[in-house]
Residue, then its C-alpha position, 0 to 999 in steps of 0.5 A: m500499499s502507497r504511504r506518505i513517508l517524509i526523510v529526515t536526514g541533516l545531509y543530503p544531496p546534492n550538497a553533502p559528502t561523496a559518501t553520502v548515498r545511502a539516503p537518496k538511494f533509499a528515497r528513489f526506491l521508496l518512489d519507484r515502489g510508488h509511495d509518496v516520498r519528501v525529504l527534510s535536510g539541511q541545507n549544506l552550501q560547504f559542500p559541492a553539489a556533486v552527488d546525485p539527489e536521485i528524486p525530484t528537487e521539488r520533494i527535497t526541503a533543505v533549510p538554511y541553518v549555521r553549522r556550529g564550529r568548534a568553540a575554542p580551537m583545538t591544538e595539535a596535541d588535542q586532537p583525537k587519536p582514532g578508536a582512542k578510548a573515552s577517557v574522563e576530562t579534567a583541567a589538569q589534562p592537557g587540553g582537557l577543559r577545551r576539548l570537554i566544552w569544544q564537545l559539549s557545544y556541539l552535542p549530538d554533532p554540529h549540525i545540531t542548528w537545523i533542528e529548529p529551522a527543519v521542524e518549523a518548515a514542515l510543520a508548515w507545510d499542507w502534507k504530513p506523512d504518515a511514518i517518518f524515517s530518519t537516518g544518520p549520522p548526523h544523529s541530530s536527525h533523529m532529534a529533529a523526527a522525534r519532534l516531528s513525531r511528537a507534533w503529528g502524531v505519527p511514528f518514526v523508524a531511525e536508521l542508526r548507519d553508526l552508533w550514536a552513543d560509545n561510537i568508536y570513532q568519536n573519541e569523546s570524554f566520558i561526560a560527552n558520550g554521557v550526554n550524547r548517552w542522554m540525547e540518543r535516549r530521549a530521541l530513540s525511545k520514541a522511535s517505533a522500530l529502528v535499522a542499523v546497518t551490522e548485525g552487531s550494531a543491530e544487537i547492540l540497540a536491542r538490548r538496549y532499547g527492547k524493540p524491534v530492530v531490523c539490519a539492513a545493510n549498505g549493499y550496492d546498486p547496480a545502476d551505478f555501474v550501468g555503462l562500465e561493463d566494458v569500461p578499459a583496464l586503468d592501466a593497460d601494462r601494470l597491474s593497478i590497485v586503487h583506493a578513493g577515499s579518507t584514510y583517517n590521516g593513516g588510522r586506516s593504513p596501507e602499510p601492510l600492503l607497502a612492507a609487501l610492495a618492499l618484499l616483493k620488489p616489482d617492477p614498477a613497469k608492471l605495479v602502480v597502487h593509486f591513493w585518491g583522497e583530501d589525505s593522500h598525502v599520509p600513504m605517499a609519505m609512508a610509502e617514502r618510508a617504506g621504500v616504495a614511492h617509486l610504485v605510489q601515486a598521490h591523488p586530490p580527491i574526486g566526485r563520485g562518478e569517476v571514483l566509481r568508474i576508476e574502481r570498476a577499471a582497476d585490478i585490486l581494490l583497496l579496503l582499510r580498516f581501524s585495526t581497533e575491536g570495535e571495527k569488527h561491527v563496523v561494514a564500510g559502504k566501500l566494501y559493497e560498492y567494491i562488490g558491485a565494481r565486481r574487482p578483487v579486494l585487498c583488506h587490511g586492519q581489523q581481520e575479524g568481524e563482518a567485513a572480514d567474513i563477507i570478504r572471505r564468505t564471498g571469495i571475492g578476495l584477501v584479509s590479511n596484515d602479513p606482508a609476506t602473504i600479502a606479496d605471495w598474493l599479489s605476485q599471483k595476481l602478477a601472473e594471472r592478469a592477461n588481457g591487460r587486466l584481471p579478470d571480473l568476480p563471478a556475478g554470484a558473489a554478489d548475490g542478496l548484496t543489492r540495495a533494493a535486496q536490503f532496503e525491502k527489510v526496512e520498507a517492510v517495517l514501516a509497512g509494520l507501524f499500520p494496521r491492514 
């Protein structure tokens, strides 16, 4: 049955980070299924209009707001480290009080100031949804959705693509994380159901709230690769290994690959590694220290369409993960993108958990931090390369991993909000 569904999210294309694709893909899915879909988002003009919103612009309301900045400048010593454990901040710690004030000033995220104008704009419509679907981060999206749910008297479902409180990447103090827990409970306790993108996160949310939680993974969209079926090799002469996106300043480290190249000593005319991203200088510096800079090239960030073309044209795609315990329950959307590109995957970082299990189960690549193992695998790939490119992965490896297959689970949750 067709329903009026409002998607609430602080970040939505076209002005959004290039990785912000799940929400527009879901909006398109619902529209194609016959639902009356509207989107309420912030107007984030600090991002270029580089991502396809997927639905007609008249269905999108983007409210202007001022993104909250830092309360005080951070020094290099204040910068949080990926995966660092939360601690109690005190004025006695170097930069501790300043960092705590900075964290508290923008919880749950720097987009918090979009909530008021968004709620006011939505309540002025002559259109009212049957249900609200919020997706975050930014988790201020759920706060806005909870307020609209109360005002309209309609149910809402909250999707957490990353955990809100107790997020391993937030690097927050114990106090700031406690405030986030309070904010999270106020918002999510009002939700009719929750959506997570990994089984680990789904289990955590189910224990925490005791309400229906569905795991709907990111998946990939076959339409993203239409026209790229016969794309020529990225490099006709050299085995090309590609990573596009942030390495989190090396927190997700390519050092195992670089160490393997130092062992393998491949002919530079036969192998090249490319890094595209805003911090591509970091892996380049690592390559210099490893003595393999002659095999590595660093490039600035590029648009999502070009990223997909390059990934499809590459021989091997590099998936970098943090080495932390919490990474076991994280599956980057990039992995599904790689699966859609049908290119072999080389994975470093955390060797266990859901992402590693997917790679091993589908047989699409190698999960290893051991330079010798990686060097042997690359040697095999160099030998296998024929006709100027490694062959595509079998199409069956992607079975059940499309976005549509995952979105059907979310649609079922929304349908379950209404009595038959």
